[in-house]
DSSP file (Angstrom, degrees, kcal/mol; ACC not computed):
  #  RESIDUE AA STRUCTURE BP1 BP2  ACC     N-H-->O    O-->H-N    N-H-->O    O-->H-N    TCO  KAPPA ALPHA  PHI   PSI    X-CA   Y-CA   Z-CA
    1    1 A M     >        0   0    0      0, 0.0     4,-1.7     0, 0.0     3,-0.2   0.000 360.0 360.0 360.0 -51.4    1.3    9.9   11.0
    2    2 A V  H  >  +     0   0    0      1,-0.2     4,-2.2     2,-0.2     5,-0.2   0.878 360.0  58.3 -59.2 -37.0   -2.0    9.0    9.4
    3    3 A G  H  > S+     0   0    0      1,-0.2     4,-2.1     2,-0.2    -1,-0.2   0.913 105.6  48.5 -61.3 -43.9   -0.4    8.8    5.9
    4    4 A W  H  > S+     0   0    0      1,-0.2     4,-1.8     2,-0.2    -1,-0.2   0.817 108.9  54.0 -70.3 -31.0    2.1    6.2    7.0
    5    5 A L  H  X S+     0   0    0     -4,-1.7     4,-2.1     2,-0.2    -1,-0.2   0.909 109.3  48.4 -67.6 -41.2   -0.7    4.2    8.6
    6    6 A L  H  X S+     0   0    0     -4,-2.2     4,-1.8     2,-0.2    -2,-0.2   0.857 109.4  52.2 -61.3 -41.2   -2.5    4.2    5.3
    7    7 A V  H  X S+     0   0    0     -4,-2.1     4,-1.6     2,-0.2    -1,-0.2   0.867 109.7  48.8 -64.4 -39.0    0.5    3.2    3.4
    8    8 A G  H  X S+     0   0    0     -4,-1.8     4,-2.1     2,-0.2    -2,-0.2   0.898 110.0  52.8 -64.1 -42.5    1.0    0.3    5.8
    9    9 A A  H  X S+     0   0    0     -4,-2.1     4,-1.7     1,-0.2    -2,-0.2   0.853 107.2  50.9 -65.0 -34.8   -2.7   -0.7    5.3
   10   10 A A  H  X S+     0   0    0     -4,-1.8     4,-1.8     2,-0.2    -1,-0.2   0.841 109.0  51.2 -71.4 -31.5   -2.2   -0.7    1.6
   11   11 A L  H  X S+     0   0    0     -4,-1.6     4,-0.5     2,-0.2    -2,-0.2   0.831 109.4  50.9 -74.5 -31.3    0.8   -2.9    1.9
   12   12 A M  H >< S+     0   0    0     -4,-2.1     3,-0.7     2,-0.2    -2,-0.2   0.869 110.1  50.6 -71.3 -33.3   -1.2   -5.3    4.1
   13   13 A Y  H 3< S+     0   0    0     -4,-1.7     4,-0.3     1,-0.2    -2,-0.2   0.901 110.9  48.9 -65.0 -42.6   -3.9   -5.3    1.4
   14   14 A L  H 3X S+     0   0    0     -4,-1.8     4,-2.6     1,-0.2     3,-0.3   0.530  82.4  97.7 -73.1 -10.5   -1.4   -6.1   -1.2
   15   15 A F  H <X S+     0   0    0     -3,-0.7     4,-2.6    -4,-0.5     5,-0.3   0.851  80.1  53.0 -58.1 -41.1    0.3   -9.0    0.7
   16   16 A P  H  > S+     0   0    0      0, 0.0     4,-2.3     0, 0.0    -1,-0.2   0.934 113.5  44.2 -57.8 -44.7   -1.6  -11.8   -1.1
   17   17 A A  H  > S+     0   0    0     -4,-0.3     4,-1.7    -3,-0.3    -2,-0.2   0.903 114.8  48.5 -66.0 -39.7   -0.5  -10.4   -4.6
   18   18 A I  H  X S+     0   0    0     -4,-2.6     4,-2.5     2,-0.2     5,-0.3   0.874 112.5  48.3 -70.1 -36.6    3.0   -9.8   -3.4
   19   19 A A  H  X S+     0   0    0     -4,-2.6     4,-2.1    -5,-0.3    -2,-0.2   0.892 112.2  48.9 -70.1 -36.4    3.2  -13.3   -2.0
   20   20 A D  H  < S+     0   0    0     -4,-2.3    -2,-0.2    -5,-0.3    -1,-0.2   0.836 114.7  45.9 -70.1 -31.9    1.8  -14.8   -5.2
   21   21 A G  H  < S+     0   0    0     -4,-1.7     3,-0.3    -5,-0.2    -2,-0.2   0.853 120.2  36.7 -82.1 -33.9    4.2  -12.8   -7.2
   22   22 A L  H  < S+     0   0    0     -4,-2.5    -2,-0.2     1,-0.2    -3,-0.2   0.909 134.8  19.7 -84.6 -41.8    7.4  -13.6   -5.1
   23   23 A M  S  < S-     0   0    0     -4,-2.1     2,-0.3    -5,-0.3     5,-0.2  -0.396  80.2-173.3-123.6  54.8    6.6  -17.2   -4.2
   24   24 A G        +     0   0    0     -3,-0.3     2,-0.2    -4,-0.2    -4,-0.1  -0.322  18.7 150.5 -59.2 114.4    4.1  -18.4   -6.6
   25   25 A S     >  -     0   0    0     -2,-0.3     4,-2.1     1,-0.0     5,-0.2  -0.708  62.5 -92.8-131.1-177.8    2.9  -21.8   -5.7
   26   26 A D  H  > S+     0   0    0     -2,-0.2     4,-1.9     1,-0.2     5,-0.2   0.881 125.6  52.2 -66.0 -35.5   -0.3  -23.8   -6.1
   27   27 A L  H  > S+     0   0    0      2,-0.2     4,-2.1     1,-0.2    -1,-0.2   0.904 109.7  45.7 -71.1 -41.8   -1.5  -22.5   -2.7
   28   28 A T  H  > S+     0   0    0     -5,-0.2     4,-2.4     2,-0.2    -1,-0.2   0.832 112.5  51.8 -69.6 -31.2   -0.9  -18.8   -3.5
   29   29 A H  H  X S+     0   0    0     -4,-2.1     4,-2.2     2,-0.2    -2,-0.2   0.872 111.0  48.4 -71.7 -33.5   -2.6  -19.2   -6.9
   30   30 A L  H  X S+     0   0    0     -4,-1.9     4,-2.8    -5,-0.2     5,-0.3   0.920 110.8  51.0 -65.5 -44.7   -5.6  -20.8   -5.1
   31   31 A W  H  X S+     0   0    0     -4,-2.1     4,-2.5     1,-0.2    -2,-0.2   0.940 111.9  46.3 -59.5 -48.2   -5.6  -18.0   -2.6
   32   32 A M  H  X S+     0   0    0     -4,-2.4     4,-2.8     2,-0.2    -1,-0.2   0.911 111.6  52.3 -62.5 -40.6   -5.6  -15.4   -5.4
   33   33 A T  H  X S+     0   0    0     -4,-2.2     4,-1.5     1,-0.2    -2,-0.2   0.940 111.4  46.3 -60.8 -48.0   -8.4  -17.2   -7.2
   34   34 A N  H  X S+     0   0    0     -4,-2.8     4,-0.9     1,-0.2    -1,-0.2   0.885 113.8  48.3 -63.2 -40.3  -10.6  -17.3   -4.1
   35   35 A L  H ><>S+     0   0    0     -4,-2.5     5,-2.3    -5,-0.3     3,-0.7   0.914 108.1  54.7 -70.0 -37.6   -9.9  -13.6   -3.3
   36   36 A A  H ><5S+     0   0    0     -4,-2.8     3,-0.9     1,-0.2    -1,-0.2   0.830 101.8  57.6 -63.5 -31.3  -10.7  -12.6   -6.9
   37   37 A R  H 3<5S+     0   0    0     -4,-1.5    -1,-0.2     1,-0.2    -2,-0.2   0.833 107.3  49.7 -64.0 -31.3  -14.1  -14.3   -6.6
   38   38 A S  T <<5S-     0   0    0     -4,-0.9    -1,-0.2    -3,-0.7    -2,-0.2   0.441 129.6 -93.7 -90.6   0.4  -14.8  -12.1   -3.7
   39   39 A G  T < 5 +     0   0    0     -3,-0.9     2,-0.3    -4,-0.4    -3,-0.2   0.633  65.3 160.9  98.4  17.3  -13.8   -8.9   -5.5
   40   40 A Y      < +     0   0    0     -5,-2.3    -1,-0.3    -8,-0.1    -2,-0.0  -0.586  11.5 179.0 -72.0 130.8  -10.2   -8.5   -4.4
   41   41 A N    >>  -     0   0    0     -2,-0.3     3,-1.5     1,-0.1     4,-0.7  -0.881  19.6-165.6-134.8  97.3   -8.4   -6.2   -6.7
   42   42 A P  H 3> S+     0   0    0      0, 0.0     4,-2.1     0, 0.0     5,-0.2   0.652  84.4  74.6 -65.3 -13.9   -4.7   -5.5   -6.1
   43   43 A I  H 3> S+     0   0    0      2,-0.2     4,-3.0     1,-0.2     5,-0.3   0.881  91.0  58.9 -60.3 -38.4   -4.8   -2.5   -8.5
   44   44 A L  H <> S+     0   0    0     -3,-1.5     4,-2.6     1,-0.2     5,-0.4   0.935 107.6  45.9 -55.7 -48.6   -6.7   -0.7   -5.7
   45   45 A G  H  X S+     0   0    0     -4,-0.7     4,-2.1     2,-0.2     5,-0.2   0.889 114.0  47.1 -64.0 -38.9   -3.8   -1.2   -3.3
   46   46 A W  H  X S+     0   0    0     -4,-2.1     4,-1.8     3,-0.2    -2,-0.2   0.921 119.4  38.3 -66.5 -46.5   -1.1   -0.2   -5.8
   47   47 A V  H  X S+     0   0    0     -4,-3.0     4,-2.3     2,-0.2    -2,-0.2   0.935 121.7  42.9 -74.0 -43.7   -2.8    2.9   -7.0
   48   48 A G  H  X S+     0   0    0     -4,-2.6     4,-2.7    -5,-0.3     5,-0.2   0.926 117.1  46.5 -64.6 -46.3   -4.2    4.0   -3.6
   49   49 A G  H  X S+     0   0    0     -4,-2.1     4,-2.5    -5,-0.4    -1,-0.2   0.861 112.2  51.1 -68.8 -34.6   -1.1    3.2   -1.7
   50   50 A S  H  X S+     0   0    0     -4,-1.8     4,-2.5    -5,-0.2     5,-0.2   0.928 112.2  46.9 -68.3 -45.1    1.1    5.0   -4.3
   51   51 A I  H  X S+     0   0    0     -4,-2.3     4,-2.7     2,-0.2     5,-0.2   0.953 114.1  46.9 -60.1 -48.9   -1.1    8.1   -4.1
   52   52 A V  H  X S+     0   0    0     -4,-2.7     4,-2.5     1,-0.2     5,-0.2   0.906 112.2  51.2 -57.4 -43.7   -1.0    8.1   -0.3
   53   53 A L  H  X S+     0   0    0     -4,-2.5     4,-2.7    -5,-0.2     5,-0.3   0.929 110.4  47.4 -56.1 -46.1    2.7    7.5   -0.3
   54   54 A A  H  X S+     0   0    0     -4,-2.5     4,-2.5     1,-0.2     5,-0.2   0.935 114.6  46.8 -66.8 -44.3    3.4   10.5   -2.7
   55   55 A V  H  X S+     0   0    0     -4,-2.7     4,-2.0    -5,-0.2    -1,-0.2   0.879 114.0  48.2 -67.7 -33.0    1.1   12.8   -0.6
   56   56 A T  H  X S+     0   0    0     -4,-2.5     4,-2.4    -5,-0.2    -2,-0.2   0.906 112.7  46.3 -73.4 -40.7    2.7   11.7    2.6
   57   57 A V  H  X S+     0   0    0     -4,-2.7     4,-2.8    -5,-0.2    -2,-0.2   0.958 115.6  46.8 -62.4 -48.7    6.2   12.1    1.5
   58   58 A T  H  X S+     0   0    0     -4,-2.5     4,-2.5    -5,-0.3    -2,-0.2   0.883 112.9  49.4 -64.3 -37.2    5.4   15.5   -0.1
   59   59 A G  H  X S+     0   0    0     -4,-2.0     4,-2.6    -5,-0.2    -1,-0.2   0.907 112.8  47.3 -69.0 -38.8    3.6   16.6    3.1
   60   60 A N  H  X S+     0   0    0     -4,-2.4     4,-2.7     2,-0.2     5,-0.2   0.922 112.1  50.2 -65.8 -41.6    6.5   15.5    5.3
   61   61 A W  H  X S+     0   0    0     -4,-2.8     4,-1.8     1,-0.2    -2,-0.2   0.946 113.5  44.9 -64.0 -46.0    9.0   17.2    3.0
   62   62 A V  H  X S+     0   0    0     -4,-2.5     4,-2.8     2,-0.2     5,-0.4   0.932 113.6  50.8 -54.2 -49.3    6.9   20.5    3.1
   63   63 A W  H  X>S+     0   0    0     -4,-2.6     4,-2.7     1,-0.2     5,-1.7   0.943 114.5  41.4 -60.0 -48.6    6.4   20.3    6.9
   64   64 A Y  H  <5S+     0   0    0     -4,-2.7    -1,-0.2     3,-0.2    -2,-0.2   0.728 116.6  51.1 -77.9 -18.6   10.1   19.8    7.6
   65   65 A Q  H  <5S+     0   0    0     -4,-1.8    -1,-0.2    -5,-0.2    -2,-0.2   0.924 128.1  14.9 -70.2 -48.5   11.2   22.5    5.0
   66   66 A Y  H  <5S+     0   0    0     -4,-2.8    -2,-0.2    -5,-0.1    -3,-0.2   0.650 133.2  29.0-113.7 -19.4    9.0   25.3    6.2
   67   67 A F  T ><5S+     0   0    0     -4,-2.7     3,-1.5    -5,-0.4     2,-0.2   0.707  84.4 100.3-118.3 -27.9    7.6   24.6    9.6
   68   68 A E  T 3 <S+     0   0    0     -5,-1.7     3,-0.1     1,-0.2    -4,-0.0  -0.418  98.2   4.4 -66.4 126.7   10.0   22.4   11.7
   69   69 A G  T 3  S+     0   0    0     -2,-0.2     2,-0.9     1,-0.2    -1,-0.2   0.515  96.5 119.7  82.5   4.7   12.1   24.4   14.1
   70   70 A K    <         0   0    0     -3,-1.5    -1,-0.2     1,-0.2    -4,-0.0  -0.863 360.0 360.0-106.4 107.8   10.4   27.8   13.5
   71   71 A R              0   0    0     -2,-0.9    -1,-0.2    -3,-0.1    -3,-0.0   0.388 360.0 360.0-133.2 360.0    8.9   29.1   16.6
């Protein structure tokens, strides 16, 4: 459960970069410029979110393969 929450948090962190990529306008470019001045780095969201997603999916797969339904 915590893994999925972290993946969601990474997606929320990436929202400005995704919005700029999908609907690039003067407003989204200005948004990204201002965020970059304060240290915003979407690479952190991509890398961190990808790692957490991989670990979460692997953990869920292992759990349901080996532990679910065995009592």
